[in-house]
C-alpha positions in Angstrom: -43.2 3.2 -62.6 -42.2 3.6 -58.9 -38.5 3.2 -59.7 -38.6 6.4 -61.7 -40.4 8.6 -59.2 -37.3 10.2 -57.8 -35.9 11.0 -61.2 -39.2 12.5 -62.4 -39.6 14.6 -59.2 -36.0 15.8 -59.5 -36.6 16.8 -63.2 -39.9 18.5 -62.2 -38.2 20.5 -59.4 -35.3 21.5 -61.7 -37.8 22.7 -64.4 -39.8 24.7 -61.8 -36.7 26.4 -60.4 -35.2 27.1 -63.8 -38.3 28.0 -65.8 -41.4 28.7 -63.8 -40.0 30.6 -60.9 -38.2 33.2 -63.1 -41.3 33.6 -65.2 -43.5 34.2 -62.1 -40.9 36.6 -60.7 -41.0 38.6 -63.9 -44.8 39.1 -63.5 -44.7 39.4 -59.7 -45.4 43.2 -59.6 -47.7 45.5 -61.5 -45.0 47.3 -63.4 -43.4 44.1 -64.7 -46.7 42.6 -65.6 -47.7 45.8 -67.5 -44.4 45.8 -69.4 -44.9 42.2 -70.4 -48.4 43.0 -71.8 -47.1 45.9 -73.8 -44.1 43.9 -75.1 -46.4 41.1 -76.2 -48.7 43.7 -77.9 -51.6 42.4 -75.9 -53.9 44.3 -73.7 -52.5 47.9 -73.6 -55.6 49.0 -71.6 -54.9 46.5 -68.9 -51.2 47.5 -69.0 -52.4 51.0 -68.3 -54.4 49.8 -65.3 -51.4 47.9 -64.0 -49.1 50.9 -64.3 -51.7 53.1 -62.5 -51.8 50.5 -59.6 -48.0 50.8 -59.5 -48.3 54.6 -59.2 -46.8 55.2 -62.7 -49.1 57.5 -64.5 -46.6 58.5 -67.2 -46.0 54.8 -68.0 -49.7 54.3 -68.0 -50.1 57.0 -70.7 -47.1 55.5 -72.5 -48.9 52.1 -72.6 -52.0 53.6 -74.1 -50.0 55.5 -76.7 -48.2 52.3 -77.6 -51.6 50.6 -78.0 -52.9 53.3 -80.3 -49.7 53.2 -82.4 -50.0 49.4 -82.6 -53.7 49.8 -83.7 -52.7 52.3 -86.4 -50.0 49.9 -87.8 -52.1 46.7 -87.4 -55.8 47.6 -87.4 -56.9 44.0 -87.8 -54.5 42.5 -85.3 -56.6 43.0 -82.2 -60.1 43.1 -81.0 -62.1 46.3 -81.5 -63.0 46.3 -77.8 -59.3 46.9 -77.0 -59.3 50.1 -79.0 -62.4 51.2 -77.2 -60.9 50.5 -73.9 -57.8 52.4 -74.8 -59.9 55.4 -75.9 -61.9 55.3 -72.6 -58.7 55.3 -70.6 -57.2 58.1 -72.6 -60.2 60.3 -71.9 -60.1 59.4 -68.2 -56.4 59.5 -67.4 -54.5 61.4 -70.1 -56.0 64.7 -69.0 -56.5 64.1 -65.3 
């Protein structure tokens, strides 16, 4: 309905400014994106990569250790490939 376009566009703009922009800002750098992955208990290996791209090697190792701890507590909660990826990165970066 053309008479509602202005209202719909104003609502869309407000939602983008209030919801989408802060969400994108939170993920706008490698460190924040890595932290979001760890907090969500998702890809700890990818979080490690993001921390390394941000120049944060200690945080990268922390992300891997968090991933291993999560695996020990919840072995069926993630994909086996993730554990393998964590192990590969531990070998490569933990002792570098």
